C-alpha positions as CSV (number, residue, x, y, z in Angstrom):
1,M,82.9,84.6,75.4
2,R,80.9,87.6,76.4
3,A,79.4,89.4,73.5
4,S,82.1,88.0,71.2
5,H,84.9,89.1,73.6
6,H,87.3,86.4,74.7
7,C,87.6,86.7,78.5
8,T,90.4,85.4,80.8
9,V,90.2,85.3,84.6
10,I,93.5,85.6,86.6
11,I,93.5,84.5,90.2
12,P,96.6,85.3,92.2
13,A,96.7,82.7,95.0
14,L,98.8,81.9,98.1
15,D,97.8,79.1,100.4
16,E,94.1,79.2,99.4
17,E,93.4,75.5,99.5
18,A,90.2,75.9,101.4
19,S,88.6,78.4,99.0
20,I,90.2,78.2,95.5
21,A,87.9,75.4,94.1
22,Q,84.8,77.3,95.2
23,V,86.1,80.5,93.6
24,I,86.6,78.7,90.3
25,A,83.2,77.0,90.6
26,E,81.5,80.4,90.9
27,I,83.1,81.9,87.8
28,P,80.5,82.2,85.0
29,S,80.5,79.7,82.1
30,W,81.0,82.4,79.5
31,V,84.6,82.9,80.8
32,D,87.0,81.3,78.3
33,R,90.0,80.6,80.4
34,I,90.9,80.6,84.1
35,V,94.5,81.1,85.2
36,V,95.6,80.6,88.8
37,A,99.0,82.1,89.5
38,D,100.3,80.1,92.5
39,N,102.5,82.4,94.5
40,G,104.5,79.7,96.3
41,S,101.7,78.0,98.2
42,T,102.8,75.4,100.7
43,D,99.4,73.7,100.7
44,R,97.3,72.0,98.0
45,T,96.2,75.2,96.3
46,A,97.6,74.3,92.9
47,A,96.3,70.8,93.0
48,R,92.8,71.9,93.9
49,A,92.8,74.6,91.3
50,R,93.7,72.1,88.6
51,E,91.1,69.7,89.8
52,A,88.5,72.5,89.5
53,G,89.5,73.1,85.9
54,A,91.9,76.0,86.0
55,D,95.3,76.4,84.4
56,V,97.9,76.8,87.0
57,V,101.1,78.7,86.5
58,S,103.9,79.1,89.0
59,A,104.8,82.6,90.4
60,P,107.5,81.6,93.0
61,K,108.6,85.2,93.7
62,R,106.4,86.3,96.5
63,G,104.2,89.3,96.0
64,Y,100.6,90.0,94.9
65,G,101.8,91.9,91.8
66,S,104.3,89.2,91.0
67,A,101.5,86.7,90.9
68,C,99.3,88.9,88.7
69,L,102.2,89.5,86.3
70,A,102.8,85.7,86.0
71,G,99.1,85.3,85.3
72,I,99.2,88.0,82.6
73,A,102.2,86.4,80.9
74,A,100.4,83.0,80.8
75,A,97.1,84.5,79.6
76,G,98.1,84.7,76.0
77,E,95.8,86.4,73.4
78,T,92.5,87.5,75.0
79,D,90.2,90.6,74.8
80,I,89.4,91.1,78.5
81,V,91.3,90.2,81.7
82,I,89.4,89.9,85.0
83,F,91.2,89.8,88.3
84,V,89.7,88.2,91.3
85,D,91.3,87.0,94.6
86,G,91.3,83.3,95.6
87,D,89.9,83.8,99.1
88,L,86.2,83.9,98.2
89,A,85.7,87.4,99.6
90,D,84.4,88.6,96.3
91,Y,81.4,87.1,94.3
92,P,82.9,85.7,91.1
93,E,79.4,85.1,89.6
94,R,79.0,88.8,89.3
95,M,81.8,89.3,86.8
96,D,79.2,90.4,84.2
97,T,78.9,93.7,86.0
98,L,82.6,94.3,85.5
99,V,82.8,93.1,81.9
100,D,79.7,94.5,80.4
101,P,80.7,98.2,80.6
102,I,83.8,97.2,78.6
103,V,81.9,95.3,75.9
104,R,78.9,97.5,75.8
105,D,80.2,101.0,76.6
106,G,83.8,100.8,75.5
107,M,85.3,101.4,78.9
108,D,89.0,100.5,79.4
109,M,88.8,99.4,83.0
110,V,86.0,98.7,85.5
111,I,86.8,98.5,89.2
112,G,84.5,96.7,91.6
113,S,83.9,99.1,94.5
114,R,83.4,97.4,97.9
115,V,82.6,100.8,99.3
116,L,79.7,101.4,96.9
117,G,78.5,97.8,97.1
118,G,78.6,97.4,100.8
119,A,81.0,95.2,102.6
120,E,79.9,92.6,105.2
121,A,80.6,93.6,108.7
122,G,84.2,92.7,109.5
123,A,85.2,92.0,105.9
124,L,87.2,95.2,105.7
125,T,89.4,96.3,108.6
126,T,89.4,99.9,109.8
127,T,92.9,100.2,108.4
128,Q,91.8,99.0,105.0
129,R,88.9,101.4,104.9
130,F,91.1,104.4,105.9
131,G,93.9,103.3,103.5
132,N,91.4,103.1,100.6
133,W,89.9,106.5,101.5
134,L,93.3,108.2,101.7
135,A,94.7,106.6,98.5
136,C,91.6,107.6,96.6
137,R,91.7,111.2,97.9
138,L,95.3,111.5,96.8
139,I,94.6,110.2,93.3
140,R,91.8,112.7,93.0
141,L,94.1,115.5,94.3
142,F,96.9,114.7,91.9
143,W,95.1,113.5,88.8
144,G,91.5,114.7,89.2
145,V,90.0,111.2,88.9
146,R,87.4,110.0,91.4
147,H,87.7,106.5,93.0
148,T,86.1,105.1,96.1
149,D,88.1,101.9,96.4
150,L,91.3,100.0,95.4
151,G,89.3,96.8,95.1
152,P,91.2,93.9,93.5
153,F,88.0,92.6,91.8
154,R,88.3,94.3,88.4
155,A,88.2,93.9,84.7
156,I,90.4,95.6,82.0
157,S,90.7,95.3,78.2
158,H,93.8,93.5,77.1
159,D,94.8,96.5,75.0
160,A,94.5,98.8,78.0
161,L,96.5,96.4,80.2
162,N,99.3,96.3,77.7
163,R,99.4,100.1,77.5
164,L,99.7,100.3,81.3
165,A,103.0,98.3,81.3
166,M,102.4,97.1,84.9
167,R,105.5,96.6,87.0
168,D,104.7,96.5,90.7
169,E,105.4,93.1,92.2
170,D,103.7,93.5,95.6
171,F,101.2,95.7,97.5
172,G,101.2,98.6,95.0
173,W,99.6,96.6,92.2
174,T,96.1,97.9,92.3
175,V,97.0,101.5,93.0
176,E,99.6,101.5,90.2
177,M,97.0,100.3,87.8
178,Q,94.6,103.1,88.8
179,V,97.3,105.8,88.8
180,K,98.6,104.8,85.4
181,A,95.1,104.7,84.0
182,A,94.5,108.2,85.3
183,Q,97.8,109.4,83.8
184,R,96.9,108.0,80.4
185,G,93.4,109.4,80.4
186,M,91.8,106.0,80.1
187,A,88.0,105.5,80.4
188,V,87.6,104.0,83.9
189,T,84.5,103.4,86.0
190,E,83.4,101.8,89.2
191,V,80.5,99.4,89.8
192,P,79.2,98.4,93.2
193,V,80.2,94.9,94.3
194,P,79.3,93.1,97.6
195,Y,82.2,91.8,99.7
196,R,82.2,89.2,102.4
197,K,84.7,87.9,105.0
198,R,87.4,85.9,103.3
199,I,88.1,82.3,104.0
200,G,91.4,82.0,106.0
201,T,93.6,84.8,107.2
202,S,94.7,87.7,105.0
203,K,98.4,87.8,104.2
204,I,98.2,91.6,104.2
205,S,95.4,93.0,106.4
206,G,95.6,90.0,108.7
207,T,98.7,91.2,110.4
208,L,99.9,94.6,111.6
209,R,103.2,94.2,109.8
210,G,101.4,93.4,106.5
211,S,99.0,96.3,106.9
212,I,101.8,98.8,107.5
213,A,103.9,97.4,104.6
214,A,100.9,97.6,102.2
215,G,99.9,101.1,103.3
216,T,103.5,102.3,102.9
217,K,103.9,100.9,99.4
218,I,100.5,102.3,98.2
219,L,101.5,105.8,99.4
220,L,105.0,105.4,97.8
221,V,103.5,104.5,94.4
222,I,101.2,107.5,94.5
223,F,103.8,110.1,95.6
224,R,106.5,108.7,93.4
225,S,104.1,108.9,90.4
226,A,103.0,112.4,91.3
227,L,106.7,113.5,91.7
228,R,107.5,112.2,88.2
229,R,104.5,113.9,86.8
230,R,105.7,117.2,88.3
231,E,109.2,116.7,87.0
232,R,108.0,116.0,83.5
233,S,105.6,119.0,83.6
234,D,108.4,121.3,84.8
235,G,110.6,120.0,82.0
236,K,107.7,120.4,79.5
237,A,108.1,116.9,78.3
238,V,104.7,115.5,79.2
239,R,101.5,116.9,80.6
240,F,99.1,114.4,82.2
241,Q,95.4,115.1,82.6
242,G,92.7,113.3,84.5
243,H,89.2,112.8,83.2
């Protein structure tokens, strides 16, 4: 526990045999439960995760969001949920910087910003950097909320996560979370986090096809949400405000 708050870590993983055990080993001892959502790995990701002490759940439907949703479903009762990837690009031992603003300041969600923290050379592709910049600019344009990154290393209170009613099953997961939090006026902040080159090849940014698919989906989530906001505003049903 962290300041009497039960904490659960969710790790979406696909073929991360080479890194998953080290990710789990670097998670702080105050974390109460670690759930690895195996997204159809063909290697020994699941076995190594169990050996390292994590609970493993199957998320056979491919997609980053699908794995996260499976992890949430398996998490059970908890106070704070922390998401971290299984590729060792993030620094799991720094989870306190994400969790403490929730337990100390009452934040709903804390995003680890690789832009503010400084990414190791080559850890983020030019496409990723531009995509992050564009998505964050659009979120600010439509909802008045400032972000610098869509980083996957993040923590959120369980209550806030329930209120978001997450649905995206693939590349739009992180931006859906940030857009919905903005729409609901949640208390969200960013903290600087370092970022290093991942172990293995990225399933998204590691290929041109993956990068295009991810970028298209992120923009689709933003514009679809903005359109719905406008339709509801025109119909005087709901008025969303940023913070």
